[in-house]
C-alpha positions in Angstrom: -55.3 47.6 18.1 -51.5 47.8 17.5 -51.8 51.0 15.8 -53.5 52.4 18.3 -51.4 51.3 21.1 -48.1 52.7 18.7 -49.8 55.9 19.0 -50.2 56.2 22.6 -46.8 54.6 23.6 -45.7 57.3 20.9 -47.3 60.1 22.7 -46.1 58.7 26.0 -42.6 59.0 25.1 -42.5 62.4 23.3 -44.9 63.5 26.3 -42.1 62.2 29.1 -38.8 63.1 26.8 -39.7 66.7 26.1 -40.6 69.6 28.5 -43.5 71.0 28.5 -42.1 74.6 27.0 -40.7 72.8 24.1 -43.7 70.8 23.0 -44.6 73.2 19.9 -40.9 72.2 18.2 -42.0 68.3 18.6 -44.7 69.1 15.7 -42.4 70.6 13.4 -39.4 68.4 13.9 -40.7 65.0 15.1 -44.5 64.9 14.2 -44.0 65.8 10.5 -41.5 63.9 9.7 -43.0 60.9 11.2 -46.1 60.9 9.2 -44.5 61.7 5.9 -42.4 58.8 6.2 -45.2 56.7 7.3 -46.4 55.2 4.0 -49.6 56.4 4.1 -49.9 57.8 0.9 -47.6 55.4 -0.9 -47.1 51.4 -0.5 -43.8 51.0 0.6 -42.6 48.3 -1.9 -42.9 50.8 -4.6 -40.3 52.8 -3.4 -37.7 51.2 -5.5 -36.5 54.4 -7.5 -35.9 56.0 -4.1 -33.5 53.8 -2.2 -32.6 55.9 0.6 -36.0 56.9 1.4 -37.4 53.3 1.6 -34.7 53.1 4.4 -35.7 56.0 6.4 -39.4 54.8 5.9 -38.6 51.2 7.0 -37.1 53.0 10.3 -40.8 54.4 11.0 -42.8 52.0 12.9 -46.2 54.3 11.5 -45.0 52.3 8.5 -46.1 48.9 9.6 -49.3 50.0 10.9 -49.7 51.7 7.1 -48.7 48.4 5.1 -51.1 46.1 7.6 -53.9 48.1 6.9 -53.1 48.2 3.0 -52.9 44.4 3.4 -56.0 43.8 5.2 -58.2 46.2 3.0 -56.8 45.9 -0.4 -54.8 42.8 -0.6 -53.8 43.6 -4.9 -51.8 46.4 -3.9 -48.2 45.6 -3.2 -47.4 45.9 0.5 -44.8 44.1 3.1 -45.7 40.8 4.7 -48.7 41.4 7.5 -46.8 38.9 9.9 -43.9 40.8 9.2 -45.6 44.2 10.5 -47.2 42.4 13.6 -43.6 41.7 14.7 -42.0 45.1 14.0 -45.4 46.3 15.7 -45.1 44.3 19.0 -41.3 44.7 19.1 -41.9 48.8 18.7 -44.8 48.7 21.5 -42.9 47.0 23.7 -39.6 49.4 23.2 -41.4 52.6 23.4 -43.9 51.4 26.4 -40.8 50.9 28.3 -39.6 54.2 27.4 -42.6 55.8 28.1 -43.1 54.1 31.5 -39.6 55.0 32.5 -39.7 58.5 31.6 -43.2 58.8 33.6 -41.6 57.4 36.8 -38.7 60.0 36.1 -41.5 62.8 35.8 -43.4 61.8 38.5 -40.5 61.8 41.1 -39.3 65.0 40.2 
């Protein structure tokens, strides 16, 4: 549920911060890197050989959705501890919902 809420809050932020005539740029400049650094194709702890990419991936909140799912479905594969994923997801959701709501109110008043 936190992953679904994260996707919705990211969509709200992008939808309120980007003007409608520039929304096509969001797909190439934001969503593609967001998907490729979301740790869906690889476990995050196995990125030891690429420390710079490990940091970039850790900054993506979608990584923690992937890692929580990995911990629940295949616990034998290396993963981030589930409690860390939950803390990060709650924090990211809080921040993104706040930013998205402020952007929505600003757009609604304009």
